[in-house]
N, C-alpha and C positions, 0 to 999 in steps of 0.2 A: 460526605465525597462521592458516596455509592459503589467505591471497587471494590470493595468487602462482598455486598449483596453481587455486584456483577461477577466475580469469583467464584462464589457460593452455587449462582445459577448456572454457568459454566461446566464445576463437576456436576450438576444432577443433570446437565444435555444433554441428545445423542452426539448432536454436530455443534459447534458453534458459527456462526457467520458474524467473523471480526470485521465490522468497516472501518479504514482508517484512512487519516490523506492530510492532505492541505483545501481550505476557505480562497475561495478568492480574494479574500481579505489578507490575505500572506502573500498570493501570487496573483500575478492579473497581468493583463496588458499595460506598460508602462512601469511593473512593479515588482521585481528579481526579487528571488529569495537568495540570502549569501551563500548558502550549502545548500546541500538536496535530503538531509537528514528531518527524519518525521518529527512536524513539530509536537515541542512538551514533552509529556509524559507517554507520547502514544507508542513508542518502543516496549518501553521498561512495563509498560502494560498490559502489551502485544506477547511477551516474552513468559510473565506470568498467568496469561490463557494459556500460552502452550505447554505449561509445564502442569497444567490440569489435568493432564493426559486424555481430552476430550480431542476429540478432532475438529480442525479448526480450519474453513476457508475463508482466506486472507481477504476480504477487496477493500481493494484502493481508489479513493475516490478524489479528483486532482485533476488540476489542468500543467502542471510540470511533473518532473522524475523527482521520484523518491528514491534514496539510498535504501534498501532493505539487508545488505550485510548480515545483519545479526538474526534478522528471521530467517533465511534462505534455507529450507531443510526441516524447518518446523510443521510452518503450515501442511497440510495436505493438497491445497491446493493455492493459487494464487492467483486472482484476476482483477483485471486492470478496467474499473469501469469509467477513466476519465471524467468528464463531465456530465453526468448523466441526463441532470435536468430535468423537468415535467412526465418525460415520457418513459425515461432510460430505466428507471426502477422496476417497472412493469418488464423491461426487456431483458432487466439481469434476472429477475425471478424465474420468469420461462425457463433462460437457461440456466441456471444454478438449483433450479426444481427438474429437471432434464426434459421440458416439453419443446426446445429447441436446440441443436449443436450448429453451433454458429462462431464457434471458438476457432481463435486464428495466429499470427505472430503479433509481434509490436510493431507499428512504426517508426520504433525509433529505439536504439543501443543503450542499456543498464548499464552503466558504468561503476564500479562499487566506490563507496562515500570516498576512500582511501587518494583514488584520484582525484576528484575535485578537490583536496583539502593539499594534495601535492602540484596538480597544477590550473587549481581554479575553475572556477564555469565556462570562462571564455572559451578553454582547449578544451573542455569534455576528456580530458586525459590523452586526446593523439599528437603523435610527434606533429613538430612542424617541418617541414619540407629545409633542408637544409641548402 
């Protein structure tokens, strides 16, 4: 499965750039996920990589929000790459390696996963007007 090898390499590395997210098969126009959790074993794998004590930069690749409740505070940095497509990888590398400083704010609010569990995705954890 490669997990043991990946964790061994993470322990030996100076820094880990860990890319997680969702694919267009999981969410796209007309196809919505039921919740915002990272699919599959991504969160548990990320926690194991963070446990190696090697500095981690988490890169999120996705077209919809993902909940990071259990990961916040673990990585040195969390980078939103969204859907970088063909040329986005170069732009990401230029930023990660410090050749450009184009960092900014997110264009949306990231709510804790518990908000979606409580209120559903349509309300995004916000109050309704009475």
